[in-house]
C-alpha positions, 0 to 999 in steps of 0.5 A: 278763392279768397285773396288771402290765400295768395298773400306772400310775406316779403322781407327787404334785404340790403345788398350792394345794389341797393337792396331787394324784396325776397319772399320770406316763405315761398319756394325753394329758390326764394328760401335759398336766395333769402339765405344767400342774400343775407350772407348765410351761405352755409345755410343756403348751401345746406338747403340747396343740397337737401332738396332745392337741387331737385328743381335745379333748372327752375332755380337757375331760371329764377336766379338769372333775373335776381339782383347782381348781388343775389346772383353772386351769392348764389354762385358761391352757394352752388360752388360750395354745394359742388354743383359746378355746372350751375355755378358756371351757368350763373357766372356766365349770366353775370359776364364773369367769363374766366370764372365761368370757364374754370367752373365748366372745366370743374364740371367736366364740360370742357367743350364750353370753356374755350370760347369763354376763355377767349372772352376773358382774354386768356388765350393760353387757357383757351388754347389749352382747353382746345388741346384737351378736346383734341382740337389742336389745329384751332389751338394753334391758330389761337396761339399764333394770333396771340403771339405765344411762340412757346405754345405754338411750338409745342402744338406743332410738335403734337401735330406731327409737323417737326420742321415747323416746330423746329423753326419755332423752337429756334426762334425761342432759342430752345436748342435741345427742343429744336434738335429733337424736332429736327431729328424727328423729320422723316427721311421721306420729307424733302426738308430732311437734308436741311434738318440734318445739316442744322442738327449737325450744326447744333450738335457741333455747337454743343461740343459734340462734333463726333456725334454730328459726324456720325449722324451725317455719315449715317444719313449719307450712307442711307441716301445716294442723293445726300452722298452727292450733295455738295453741302453735305460733303462740305459739312463732312470736311468741316466736321472732320477738322473739328474732330481732329482728323485733318488727314481725313478732312484733306482727303475728303476735300480732294474728293470734293474738288474732284481730284479723286474719283469715287462712287462711295461716300467721300469719307468713312464715318462711324455709324450713328449711335441710336440717339445722336442727341448730346447728354442734355439733361433729359435723363436727369429730368426723367429721374426726378421722382415727381415725374416718375410716372410720366410716359415718354410723349409727355416726358418729352413735352416737359423736356421741351419746356426746359431752358438751358441756363449758365452762371459763373461761380459765386452767383446766387441761384435761389434766394432764401425767403424769395419766391422761387419760380421753378425747377433747376436741374444741374448739368455741369458744375456744383452749387452750395446750399446754405441755411441763409444769405448771411456770410456766417450761414451754415453750409447744408449741402454741396450738389453736382450734376443730376441734382435738382432744386425747387421742384416743390415751387412748380406746384406751390407758390411758396418762398424758398427755404434755403439759399443756393449759390454756385460754387463753380461755373454751372450749366443747368436746365430750368423749367419755370412755374408758369411753363409747368402750369401750362404743361399741367393744363394740357396734360391732364392724365400726367397732371393727376400722376404728378399731384398723386406723387407730390401728395405721397412725397409730402406724406412721407416727409410728414411721417419722417418728421413725426417719427 
């Protein structure tokens, strides 16, 4: 066979690694690579979509030994063609761990992402990927090594370890999440007594001593062991005083001191309500349209991310034009919404308990469109954008629902503006 039949024309393509020779004719890879190396990503993408993808495996093997610049260009080709698995494999070959992990997730090959997120140093994303795969224990270990207490607490709650979760939330200062987990400790758990006493303390601190007393009374009524427990009896006395019932407190104290013998509980208390937790804003959060399709478990997970904040009158909560970093749900007090920060700015609205601000910032990193100041002393719940993004990463089904509702809301606003 004449040597001329083996002749192949080569073209020198300059790139940031100095340049390389690429066959000007040749197989599918060479043609796609030539176009990509020239920077004609659109043409390379069309060629790959039209025919070259049928030899995907061979193309990838050849791509892995091409220059760094060509590999980077081919990653872009694969991404535009939406062959995310090919883009992920080539990104991994380049040592672009974070890009590769994100692309494997786009390709729905989640099992390949966790190790790459770890290599990239993004422990939060690695843990989230493990949680999606149902490997919560491994995720918990990662969160602990990284010192990520928020994710550790959430993971413990998912694993059904409420007392450990409560301790983690206590360290974070997240009292409503701590209370929820304390109340989830089973009656059969030896730590139930400690959980109830701590829950009573939290309820009392939140201004709900009657609910604390009702909770403790119900627990003692159901348990002979708790009725005889000195710490529980002492807490009943304290809570009776906090509830403005000094005579009952004195009688209970005498019983506690042994001056009155009784086999019954030291004092009669009202039965505990079905939900002994205070009005802590869960209902307000649940009522926000963006979360209308979230189920109970995911809604509770979202609520645990909320932090309670307070501010005196006259404080700016949201600066117009500044990056708004999350959702604020008003629990008590009022805020005023102005057109801007200037003294002569127009008052647009006055909002009270149950109102919410900044929900769009949870999904879009855009500057605030209004200026918000406290009119009175305010208490509110706040969910940061970072915490919400973490929630979306670990709750894929809910993430789809949230984005669908967000898109519907935007469409409705567009229709209203164009009407």
